[in-house]
N, CA, C, O and CB atoms as a CASP TS submission, in Angstrom:
PFRMAT TS
TARGET T0000
AUTHOR 0000-0000-0000
METHOD Language model
MODEL 1
PARENT N/A
ATOM      1  N   MET     1     167.754 -40.994   1.550  1.00  0.00           N
ATOM      2  CA  MET     1     167.038 -40.411   2.656  1.00  0.00           C
ATOM      3  C   MET     1     165.544 -40.653   2.476  1.00  0.00           C
ATOM      4  O   MET     1     164.992 -40.407   1.403  1.00  0.00           O
ATOM      5  CB  MET     1     167.345 -38.912   2.773  1.00  0.00           C
ATOM      6  N   THR     2     164.906 -41.129   3.516  1.00  0.00           N
ATOM      7  CA  THR     2     163.493 -41.443   3.464  1.00  0.00           C
ATOM      8  C   THR     2     162.701 -40.298   4.086  1.00  0.00           C
ATOM      9  O   THR     2     163.077 -39.763   5.128  1.00  0.00           O
ATOM     10  CB  THR     2     163.199 -42.776   4.185  1.00  0.00           C
ATOM     11  N   THR     3     161.622 -39.938   3.449  1.00  0.00           N
ATOM     12  CA  THR     3     160.753 -38.909   4.016  1.00  0.00           C
ATOM     13  C   THR     3     159.505 -39.567   4.570  1.00  0.00           C
ATOM     14  O   THR     3     158.997 -40.550   4.030  1.00  0.00           O
ATOM     15  CB  THR     3     160.384 -37.837   2.957  1.00  0.00           C
ATOM     16  N   THR     4     159.038 -39.006   5.644  1.00  0.00           N
ATOM     17  CA  THR     4     157.837 -39.517   6.294  1.00  0.00           C
ATOM     18  C   THR     4     156.743 -38.474   6.187  1.00  0.00           C
ATOM     19  O   THR     4     156.967 -37.292   6.446  1.00  0.00           O
ATOM     20  CB  THR     4     158.109 -39.881   7.777  1.00  0.00           C
ATOM     21  N   THR     5     155.578 -38.915   5.808  1.00  0.00           N
ATOM     22  CA  THR     5     154.449 -37.991   5.757  1.00  0.00           C
ATOM     23  C   THR     5     153.524 -38.297   6.918  1.00  0.00           C
ATOM     24  O   THR     5     153.310 -39.451   7.290  1.00  0.00           O
ATOM     25  CB  THR     5     153.691 -38.092   4.400  1.00  0.00           C
ATOM     26  N   ARG     6     152.998 -37.256   7.463  1.00  0.00           N
ATOM     27  CA  ARG     6     152.051 -37.396   8.567  1.00  0.00           C
ATOM     28  C   ARG     6     150.656 -37.077   8.064  1.00  0.00           C
ATOM     29  O   ARG     6     150.455 -36.161   7.266  1.00  0.00           O
ATOM     30  CB  ARG     6     152.433 -36.473   9.757  1.00  0.00           C
ATOM     31  N   THR     7     149.709 -37.844   8.542  1.00  0.00           N
ATOM     32  CA  THR     7     148.328 -37.539   8.203  1.00  0.00           C
ATOM     33  C   THR     7     147.743 -36.691   9.320  1.00  0.00           C
ATOM     34  O   THR     7     147.958 -36.953  10.504  1.00  0.00           O
ATOM     35  CB  THR     7     147.494 -38.840   7.984  1.00  0.00           C
ATOM     36  N   ARG     8     147.021 -35.699   8.927  1.00  0.00           N
ATOM     37  CA  ARG     8     146.407 -34.823   9.917  1.00  0.00           C
ATOM     38  C   ARG     8     145.148 -35.463  10.459  1.00  0.00           C
ATOM     39  O   ARG     8     144.368 -36.080   9.732  1.00  0.00           O
ATOM     40  CB  ARG     8     146.093 -33.446   9.315  1.00  0.00           C
ATOM     41  N   ARG     9     144.978 -35.299  11.728  1.00  0.00           N
ATOM     42  CA  ARG     9     143.752 -35.786  12.361  1.00  0.00           C
ATOM     43  C   ARG     9     142.813 -34.609  12.545  1.00  0.00           C
ATOM     44  O   ARG     9     143.238 -33.464  12.693  1.00  0.00           O
ATOM     45  CB  ARG     9     144.050 -36.483  13.728  1.00  0.00           C
ATOM     46  N   SER    10     141.544 -34.915  12.533  1.00  0.00           N
ATOM     47  CA  SER    10     140.595 -33.836  12.774  1.00  0.00           C
ATOM     48  C   SER    10     140.696 -33.420  14.240  1.00  0.00           C
ATOM     49  O   SER    10     140.943 -34.263  15.102  1.00  0.00           O
ATOM     50  CB  SER    10     139.138 -34.273  12.411  1.00  0.00           C
ATOM     51  N   PRO    11     140.510 -32.141  14.531  1.00  0.00           N
ATOM     52  CA  PRO    11     140.617 -31.687  15.922  1.00  0.00           C
ATOM     53  C   PRO    11     139.664 -32.406  16.867  1.00  0.00           C
ATOM     54  O   PRO    11     140.021 -32.664  18.016  1.00  0.00           O
ATOM     55  CB  PRO    11     140.360 -30.208  15.994  1.00  0.00           C
ATOM     56  N   ALA    12     138.472 -32.731  16.412  1.00  0.00           N
ATOM     57  CA  ALA    12     137.510 -33.420  17.270  1.00  0.00           C
ATOM     58  C   ALA    12     137.991 -34.819  17.610  1.00  0.00           C
ATOM     59  O   ALA    12     137.878 -35.250  18.757  1.00  0.00           O
ATOM     60  CB  ALA    12     136.141 -33.486  16.596  1.00  0.00           C
ATOM     61  N   GLN    13     138.522 -35.527  16.633  1.00  0.00           N
ATOM     62  CA  GLN    13     139.016 -36.874  16.878  1.00  0.00           C
ATOM     63  C   GLN    13     140.209 -36.827  17.817  1.00  0.00           C
ATOM     64  O   GLN    13     140.308 -37.646  18.731  1.00  0.00           O
ATOM     65  CB  GLN    13     139.395 -37.565  15.558  1.00  0.00           C
ATOM     66  N   SER    14     141.095 -35.903  17.611  1.00  0.00           N
ATOM     67  CA  SER    14     142.275 -35.777  18.446  1.00  0.00           C
ATOM     68  C   SER    14     141.876 -35.456  19.886  1.00  0.00           C
ATOM     69  O   SER    14     142.434 -36.030  20.821  1.00  0.00           O
ATOM     70  CB  SER    14     143.211 -34.695  17.892  1.00  0.00           C
ATOM     71  N   ALA    15     140.938 -34.564  20.072  1.00  0.00           N
ATOM     72  CA  ALA    15     140.476 -34.206  21.413  1.00  0.00           C
ATOM     73  C   ALA    15     139.820 -35.418  22.087  1.00  0.00           C
ATOM     74  O   ALA    15     139.995 -35.640  23.285  1.00  0.00           O
ATOM     75  CB  ALA    15     139.480 -33.017  21.348  1.00  0.00           C
ATOM     76  N   GLU    16     139.072 -36.188  21.312  1.00  0.00           N
ATOM     77  CA  GLU    16     138.426 -37.384  21.859  1.00  0.00           C
ATOM     78  C   GLU    16     139.473 -38.410  22.293  1.00  0.00           C
ATOM     79  O   GLU    16     139.343 -39.031  23.349  1.00  0.00           O
ATOM     80  CB  GLU    16     137.469 -38.005  20.821  1.00  0.00           C
ATOM     81  N   GLN    17     140.499 -38.581  21.480  1.00  0.00           N
ATOM     82  CA  GLN    17     141.565 -39.513  21.833  1.00  0.00           C
ATOM     83  C   GLN    17     142.311 -39.048  23.086  1.00  0.00           C
ATOM     84  O   GLN    17     142.653 -39.861  23.944  1.00  0.00           O
ATOM     85  CB  GLN    17     142.541 -39.669  20.664  1.00  0.00           C
ATOM     86  N   ARG    18     142.560 -37.746  23.188  1.00  0.00           N
ATOM     87  CA  ARG    18     143.225 -37.216  24.386  1.00  0.00           C
ATOM     88  C   ARG    18     142.375 -37.440  25.626  1.00  0.00           C
ATOM     89  O   ARG    18     142.895 -37.803  26.680  1.00  0.00           O
ATOM     90  CB  ARG    18     143.524 -35.720  24.221  1.00  0.00           C
ATOM     91  N   ARG    19     141.095 -37.230  25.508  1.00  0.00           N
ATOM     92  CA  ARG    19     140.182 -37.412  26.630  1.00  0.00           C
ATOM     93  C   ARG    19     140.143 -38.881  27.061  1.00  0.00           C
ATOM     94  O   ARG    19     140.137 -39.179  28.256  1.00  0.00           O
ATOM     95  CB  ARG    19     138.770 -36.926  26.257  1.00  0.00           C
ATOM     96  N   THR    20     140.118 -39.784  26.100  1.00  0.00           N
ATOM     97  CA  THR    20     140.123 -41.213  26.414  1.00  0.00           C
ATOM     98  C   THR    20     141.409 -41.593  27.145  1.00  0.00           C
ATOM     99  O   THR    20     141.375 -42.316  28.141  1.00  0.00           O
ATOM    100  CB  THR    20     139.970 -42.053  25.128  1.00  0.00           C
ATOM    101  N   ARG    21     142.532 -41.106  26.648  1.00  0.00           N
ATOM    102  CA  ARG    21     143.826 -41.402  27.273  1.00  0.00           C
ATOM    103  C   ARG    21     143.880 -40.804  28.676  1.00  0.00           C
ATOM    104  O   ARG    21     144.389 -41.438  29.600  1.00  0.00           O
ATOM    105  CB  ARG    21     144.992 -40.857  26.410  1.00  0.00           C
ATOM    106  N   GLN    22     143.366 -39.601  28.837  1.00  0.00           N
ATOM    107  CA  GLN    22     143.347 -38.956  30.144  1.00  0.00           C
ATOM    108  C   GLN    22     142.505 -39.773  31.129  1.00  0.00           C
ATOM    109  O   GLN    22     142.906 -39.958  32.278  1.00  0.00           O
ATOM    110  CB  GLN    22     142.798 -37.517  30.027  1.00  0.00           C
ATOM    111  N   ASP    23     141.364 -40.254  30.696  1.00  0.00           N
ATOM    112  CA  ASP    23     140.512 -41.075  31.557  1.00  0.00           C
ATOM    113  C   ASP    23     141.224 -42.359  31.969  1.00  0.00           C
ATOM    114  O   ASP    23     141.121 -42.789  33.118  1.00  0.00           O
ATOM    115  CB  ASP    23     139.196 -41.409  30.846  1.00  0.00           C
ATOM    116  N   GLU    24     141.952 -42.973  31.024  1.00  0.00           N
ATOM    117  CA  GLU    24     142.705 -44.193  31.347  1.00  0.00           C
ATOM    118  C   GLU    24     143.784 -43.908  32.390  1.00  0.00           C
ATOM    119  O   GLU    24     143.962 -44.675  33.336  1.00  0.00           O
ATOM    120  CB  GLU    24     143.345 -44.786  30.073  1.00  0.00           C
ATOM    121  N   LEU    25     144.499 -42.803  32.209  1.00  0.00           N
ATOM    122  CA  LEU    25     145.563 -42.455  33.158  1.00  0.00           C
ATOM    123  C   LEU    25     145.009 -42.135  34.543  1.00  0.00           C
ATOM    124  O   LEU    25     145.598 -42.517  35.554  1.00  0.00           O
ATOM    125  CB  LEU    25     146.364 -41.265  32.637  1.00  0.00           C
ATOM    126  N   LEU    26     143.889 -41.441  34.589  1.00  0.00           N
ATOM    127  CA  LEU    26     143.270 -41.125  35.877  1.00  0.00           C
ATOM    128  C   LEU    26     142.796 -42.380  36.595  1.00  0.00           C
ATOM    129  O   LEU    26     142.886 -42.471  37.819  1.00  0.00           O
ATOM    130  CB  LEU    26     142.101 -40.170  35.680  1.00  0.00           C
ATOM    131  N   ALA    27     142.295 -43.342  35.840  1.00  0.00           N
ATOM    132  CA  ALA    27     141.873 -44.606  36.443  1.00  0.00           C
ATOM    133  C   ALA    27     143.078 -45.365  36.993  1.00  0.00           C
ATOM    134  O   ALA    27     143.011 -45.944  38.077  1.00  0.00           O
ATOM    135  CB  ALA    27     141.119 -45.472  35.413  1.00  0.00           C
ATOM    136  N   THR    28     144.176 -45.362  36.246  1.00  0.00           N
ATOM    137  CA  THR    28     145.404 -46.011  36.718  1.00  0.00           C
ATOM    138  C   THR    28     145.911 -45.335  37.975  1.00  0.00           C
ATOM    139  O   THR    28     146.328 -46.011  38.915  1.00  0.00           O
ATOM    140  CB  THR    28     146.489 -45.985  35.630  1.00  0.00           C
ATOM    141  N   LEU    29     145.882 -44.018  38.007  1.00  0.00           N
ATOM    142  CA  LEU    29     146.313 -43.271  39.183  1.00  0.00           C
ATOM    143  C   LEU    29     145.432 -43.585  40.387  1.00  0.00           C
ATOM    144  O   LEU    29     145.937 -43.801  41.488  1.00  0.00           O
ATOM    145  CB  LEU    29     146.295 -41.773  38.896  1.00  0.00           C
ATOM    146  N   ALA    30     144.136 -43.610  40.183  1.00  0.00           N
ATOM    147  CA  ALA    30     143.216 -43.913  41.282  1.00  0.00           C
ATOM    148  C   ALA    30     143.456 -45.320  41.830  1.00  0.00           C
ATOM    149  O   ALA    30     143.408 -45.534  43.042  1.00  0.00           O
ATOM    150  CB  ALA    30     141.760 -43.772  40.813  1.00  0.00           C
ATOM    151  N   ASP    31     143.714 -46.277  40.938  1.00  0.00           N
ATOM    152  CA  ASP    31     144.016 -47.639  41.382  1.00  0.00           C
ATOM    153  C   ASP    31     145.306 -47.672  42.196  1.00  0.00           C
ATOM    154  O   ASP    31     145.389 -48.368  43.208  1.00  0.00           O
ATOM    155  CB  ASP    31     144.129 -48.586  40.176  1.00  0.00           C
ATOM    156  N   GLY    32     146.311 -46.919  41.753  1.00  0.00           N
ATOM    157  CA  GLY    32     147.580 -46.869  42.473  1.00  0.00           C
ATOM    158  C   GLY    32     147.435 -46.249  43.848  1.00  0.00           C
ATOM    159  O   GLY    32     148.016 -46.740  44.816  1.00  0.00           O
ATOM    160  N   VAL    33     146.676 -45.190  43.943  1.00  0.00           N
ATOM    161  CA  VAL    33     146.444 -44.550  45.240  1.00  0.00           C
ATOM    162  C   VAL    33     145.686 -45.495  46.161  1.00  0.00           C
ATOM    163  O   VAL    33     146.006 -45.595  47.345  1.00  0.00           O
ATOM    164  CB  VAL    33     145.664 -43.227  45.067  1.00  0.00           C
ATOM    165  N   GLN    34     144.700 -46.178  45.635  1.00  0.00           N
ATOM    166  CA  GLN    34     143.938 -47.137  46.434  1.00  0.00           C
ATOM    167  C   GLN    34     144.846 -48.244  46.956  1.00  0.00           C
ATOM    168  O   GLN    34     144.733 -48.643  48.115  1.00  0.00           O
ATOM    169  CB  GLN    34     142.791 -47.739  45.605  1.00  0.00           C
ATOM    170  N   ALA    35     145.733 -48.735  46.122  1.00  0.00           N
ATOM    171  CA  ALA    35     146.651 -49.793  46.549  1.00  0.00           C
ATOM    172  C   ALA    35     147.591 -49.285  47.636  1.00  0.00           C
ATOM    173  O   ALA    35     147.912 -50.021  48.570  1.00  0.00           O
ATOM    174  CB  ALA    35     147.461 -50.321  45.352  1.00  0.00           C
ATOM    175  N   LEU    36     148.027 -48.055  47.525  1.00  0.00           N
ATOM    176  CA  LEU    36     148.920 -47.490  48.540  1.00  0.00           C
ATOM    177  C   LEU    36     148.235 -47.380  49.892  1.00  0.00           C
ATOM    178  O   LEU    36     148.849 -47.653  50.924  1.00  0.00           O
ATOM    179  CB  LEU    36     149.417 -46.118  48.103  1.00  0.00           C
ATOM    180  N   THR    37     146.995 -46.991  49.896  1.00  0.00           N
ATOM    181  CA  THR    37     146.309 -46.773  51.167  1.00  0.00           C
ATOM    182  C   THR    37     145.969 -48.071  51.884  1.00  0.00           C
ATOM    183  O   THR    37     145.621 -48.050  53.064  1.00  0.00           O
ATOM    184  CB  THR    37     145.050 -45.982  50.940  1.00  0.00           C
ATOM    185  N   THR    38     146.065 -49.194  51.192  1.00  0.00           N
ATOM    186  CA  THR    38     145.736 -50.456  51.848  1.00  0.00           C
ATOM    187  C   THR    38     146.950 -51.348  52.066  1.00  0.00           C
ATOM    188  O   THR    38     146.821 -52.427  52.644  1.00  0.00           O
ATOM    189  CB  THR    38     144.711 -51.197  51.038  1.00  0.00           C
ATOM    190  N   SER    39     148.121 -50.921  51.619  1.00  0.00           N
ATOM    191  CA  SER    39     149.279 -51.794  51.733  1.00  0.00           C
ATOM    192  C   SER    39     149.941 -51.684  53.102  1.00  0.00           C
ATOM    193  O   SER    39     149.911 -50.632  53.740  1.00  0.00           O
ATOM    194  CB  SER    39     150.283 -51.470  50.646  1.00  0.00           C
ATOM    195  N   ASP    40     150.526 -52.770  53.533  1.00  0.00           N
ATOM    196  CA  ASP    40     151.242 -52.783  54.806  1.00  0.00           C
ATOM    197  C   ASP    40     152.471 -51.887  54.759  1.00  0.00           C
ATOM    198  O   ASP    40     152.821 -51.264  55.762  1.00  0.00           O
ATOM    199  CB  ASP    40     151.648 -54.207  55.171  1.00  0.00           C
ATOM    200  N   GLY    41     153.120 -51.815  53.627  1.00  0.00           N
ATOM    201  CA  GLY    41     154.289 -50.958  53.484  1.00  0.00           C
ATOM    202  C   GLY    41     153.952 -49.499  53.724  1.00  0.00           C
ATOM    203  O   GLY    41     154.708 -48.780  54.378  1.00  0.00           O
ATOM    204  N   TRP    42     152.827 -49.067  53.199  1.00  0.00           N
ATOM    205  CA  TRP    42     152.405 -47.679  53.393  1.00  0.00           C
ATOM    206  C   TRP    42     152.088 -47.425  54.864  1.00  0.00           C
ATOM    207  O   TRP    42     152.424 -46.365  55.391  1.00  0.00           O
ATOM    208  CB  TRP    42     151.177 -47.354  52.515  1.00  0.00           C
ATOM    209  N   ARG    43     151.457 -48.365  55.521  1.00  0.00           N
ATOM    210  CA  ARG    43     151.164 -48.216  56.957  1.00  0.00           C
ATOM    211  C   ARG    43     152.452 -48.110  57.759  1.00  0.00           C
ATOM    212  O   ARG    43     152.557 -47.280  58.662  1.00  0.00           O
ATOM    213  CB  ARG    43     150.319 -49.403  57.470  1.00  0.00           C
ATOM    214  N   ARG    44     153.437 -48.952  57.433  1.00  0.00           N
ATOM    215  CA  ARG    44     154.719 -48.883  58.134  1.00  0.00           C
ATOM    216  C   ARG    44     155.387 -47.536  57.900  1.00  0.00           C
ATOM    217  O   ARG    44     155.959 -46.956  58.823  1.00  0.00           O
ATOM    218  CB  ARG    44     155.646 -50.020  57.680  1.00  0.00           C
ATOM    219  N   TYR    45     155.318 -47.040  56.682  1.00  0.00           N
ATOM    220  CA  TYR    45     155.896 -45.744  56.371  1.00  0.00           C
ATOM    221  C   TYR    45     155.224 -44.642  57.195  1.00  0.00           C
ATOM    222  O   TYR    45     155.900 -43.797  57.784  1.00  0.00           O
ATOM    223  CB  TYR    45     155.766 -45.447  54.870  1.00  0.00           C
ATOM    224  N   LEU    46     153.916 -44.659  57.229  1.00  0.00           N
ATOM    225  CA  LEU    46     153.209 -43.638  58.005  1.00  0.00           C
ATOM    226  C   LEU    46     153.525 -43.738  59.487  1.00  0.00           C
ATOM    227  O   LEU    46     153.667 -42.716  60.160  1.00  0.00           O
ATOM    228  CB  LEU    46     151.708 -43.757  57.791  1.00  0.00           C
ATOM    229  N   ARG    47     153.637 -44.952  60.003  1.00  0.00           N
ATOM    230  CA  ARG    47     153.985 -45.144  61.406  1.00  0.00           C
ATOM    231  C   ARG    47     155.376 -44.565  61.690  1.00  0.00           C
ATOM    232  O   ARG    47     155.572 -43.873  62.689  1.00  0.00           O
ATOM    233  CB  ARG    47     153.937 -46.647  61.777  1.00  0.00           C
ATOM    234  N   ALA    48     156.321 -44.845  60.821  1.00  0.00           N
ATOM    235  CA  ALA    48     157.676 -44.313  60.987  1.00  0.00           C
ATOM    236  C   ALA    48     157.678 -42.787  60.884  1.00  0.00           C
ATOM    237  O   ALA    48     158.352 -42.113  61.663  1.00  0.00           O
ATOM    238  CB  ALA    48     158.623 -44.918  59.933  1.00  0.00           C
ATOM    239  N   MET    49     156.943 -42.254  59.945  1.00  0.00           N
ATOM    240  CA  MET    49     156.881 -40.804  59.786  1.00  0.00           C
ATOM    241  C   MET    49     156.260 -40.123  60.994  1.00  0.00           C
ATOM    242  O   MET    49     156.618 -38.990  61.316  1.00  0.00           O
ATOM    243  CB  MET    49     156.098 -40.450  58.542  1.00  0.00           C
ATOM    244  N   SER    50     155.346 -40.789  61.659  1.00  0.00           N
ATOM    245  CA  SER    50     154.723 -40.182  62.824  1.00  0.00           C
ATOM    246  C   SER    50     155.718 -40.022  63.969  1.00  0.00           C
ATOM    247  O   SER    50     155.540 -39.155  64.825  1.00  0.00           O
ATOM    248  CB  SER    50     153.535 -41.015  63.277  1.00  0.00           C
ATOM    249  N   THR    51     156.761 -40.847  63.994  1.00  0.00           N
ATOM    250  CA  THR    51     157.775 -40.704  65.043  1.00  0.00           C
ATOM    251  C   THR    51     158.847 -39.687  64.654  1.00  0.00           C
ATOM    252  O   THR    51     159.632 -39.266  65.503  1.00  0.00           O
ATOM    253  CB  THR    51     158.426 -42.057  65.339  1.00  0.00           C
ATOM    254  N   LEU    52     158.888 -39.292  63.389  1.00  0.00           N
ATOM    255  CA  LEU    52     159.894 -38.351  62.903  1.00  0.00           C
ATOM    256  C   LEU    52     159.264 -37.021  62.498  1.00  0.00           C
ATOM    257  O   LEU    52     159.751 -36.356  61.584  1.00  0.00           O
ATOM    258  CB  LEU    52     160.652 -38.952  61.720  1.00  0.00           C
ATOM    259  N   ARG    53     158.221 -36.645  63.150  1.00  0.00           N
ATOM    260  CA  ARG    53     157.469 -35.484  62.691  1.00  0.00           C
ATOM    261  C   ARG    53     158.233 -34.165  62.764  1.00  0.00           C
ATOM    262  O   ARG    53     157.823 -33.189  62.137  1.00  0.00           O
ATOM    263  CB  ARG    53     156.225 -35.365  63.486  1.00  0.00           C
ATOM    264  N   THR    54     159.335 -34.113  63.515  1.00  0.00           N
ATOM    265  CA  THR    54     160.080 -32.857  63.594  1.00  0.00           C
ATOM    266  C   THR    54     161.120 -32.727  62.500  1.00  0.00           C
ATOM    267  O   THR    54     161.750 -31.676  62.384  1.00  0.00           O
ATOM    268  CB  THR    54     160.749 -32.737  64.935  1.00  0.00           C
ATOM    269  N   TYR    55     161.322 -33.754  61.696  1.00  0.00           N
ATOM    270  CA  TYR    55     162.318 -33.716  60.615  1.00  0.00           C
ATOM    271  C   TYR    55     161.647 -33.386  59.301  1.00  0.00           C
ATOM    272  O   TYR    55     160.489 -33.738  59.078  1.00  0.00           O
ATOM    273  CB  TYR    55     163.069 -35.059  60.506  1.00  0.00           C
ATOM    274  N   SER    56     162.383 -32.703  58.426  1.00  0.00           N
ATOM    275  CA  SER    56     161.858 -32.411  57.100  1.00  0.00           C
ATOM    276  C   SER    56     161.865 -33.684  56.256  1.00  0.00           C
ATOM    277  O   SER    56     162.530 -34.660  56.600  1.00  0.00           O
ATOM    278  CB  SER    56     162.682 -31.292  56.415  1.00  0.00           C
ATOM    279  N   THR    57     161.135 -33.666  55.171  1.00  0.00           N
ATOM    280  CA  THR    57     161.061 -34.839  54.298  1.00  0.00           C
ATOM    281  C   THR    57     162.441 -35.194  53.756  1.00  0.00           C
ATOM    282  O   THR    57     162.760 -36.376  53.628  1.00  0.00           O
ATOM    283  CB  THR    57     160.084 -34.588  53.137  1.00  0.00           C
ATOM    284  N   GLY    58     163.257 -34.207  53.438  1.00  0.00           N
ATOM    285  CA  GLY    58     164.597 -34.455  52.925  1.00  0.00           C
ATOM    286  C   GLY    58     165.492 -35.176  53.923  1.00  0.00           C
ATOM    287  O   GLY    58     166.427 -35.871  53.524  1.00  0.00           O
ATOM    288  N   ASN    59     165.218 -35.022  55.211  1.00  0.00           N
ATOM    289  CA  ASN    59     166.034 -35.652  56.239  1.00  0.00           C
ATOM    290  C   ASN    59     165.530 -37.035  56.645  1.00  0.00           C
ATOM    291  O   ASN    59     166.134 -37.676  57.504  1.00  0.00           O
ATOM    292  CB  ASN    59     166.091 -34.767  57.446  1.00  0.00           C
ATOM    293  N   THR    60     164.454 -37.500  56.056  1.00  0.00           N
ATOM    294  CA  THR    60     163.892 -38.801  56.436  1.00  0.00           C
ATOM    295  C   THR    60     164.124 -39.881  55.390  1.00  0.00           C
ATOM    296  O   THR    60     163.752 -41.034  55.606  1.00  0.00           O
ATOM    297  CB  THR    60     162.417 -38.664  56.688  1.00  0.00           C
ATOM    298  N   GLN    61     164.725 -39.533  54.269  1.00  0.00           N
ATOM    299  CA  GLN    61     164.956 -40.506  53.206  1.00  0.00           C
ATOM    300  C   GLN    61     166.162 -41.355  53.545  1.00  0.00           C
ATOM    301  O   GLN    61     167.089 -40.896  54.212  1.00  0.00           O
ATOM    302  CB  GLN    61     165.152 -39.807  51.850  1.00  0.00           C
ATOM    303  N   HIS    62     166.148 -42.589  53.087  1.00  0.00           N
ATOM    304  CA  HIS    62     167.236 -43.525  53.369  1.00  0.00           C
ATOM    305  C   HIS    62     168.400 -43.281  52.455  1.00  0.00           C
ATOM    306  O   HIS    62     169.412 -43.977  52.546  1.00  0.00           O
ATOM    307  CB  HIS    62     166.765 -44.960  53.232  1.00  0.00           C
TER
END
């Protein structure tokens, strides 16, 4: 049986790494949202949804 030892990170370093990762994820999310708002597929979806405005979201899925 092999044992694994973990090295402890300082709280400041760990917080800095979390913040960096969070910034990367937020940038990826912002890029994804930007791509959605300019894509033809999203426009078609919104156009279709505008004709189905009386139906719930659960009733509009394929």
